[in-house]
N, C-alpha and C positions, 0 to 999 in steps of 0.2 A: 842649348842645352833645355828639356822643356819640363814642366812640371804641370801637376792636374792643380785646377781652381773651379771654383763654382763661381759663374758670368751670373750674380746675382743681378746686375743691372740690366738685364737682359729680360728680364722677367715680366717686370709690369708696362703698364702701357706710356708711363711720366720718367722723361729724366729729370734726376734732381741735381745733377752736374753737368758743368760747361768740359768738353774734352775726357771725357771719363773714358777706359779704355772698351773697346768693341770688339764683338766677336766677327774672324772674317775667317770663312772656308775652316770653321771648329777651334780655329787660334784666336787666342789673344795674347797683342802684347803690352808690357806697362811704359809710359808714356816716357818722352825726354826731356818733359818741362819742370822748371825746377820745384821742388818741393814734395807733395804728394801729386804733382802732374792735371789736377785736374779743378775747378774751381764750384762751390756747391752754388746753384742759384737760388738765391733766400726769396725770390717771388715765387717758386716753387714751395719751398720749405715752410714760411709763413715764421707765425713767432715762434719762439721757443717753448717748448714745453715747461720746461725747468731750466734755471739758470742759477750756477754756482759761482757764490765770490768768495 
């Protein structure tokens, strides 16, 4: 099964998540890791702009 998706994570020069999907030969696949399958790189993202509790 194929579907169309925009590869926003490849548009910029900085990777902001570990194990984010990568485009290979024009195709991407979802991770098989638990949850979202990727982990945010907090050292790259920095402090939150807004925190709602």
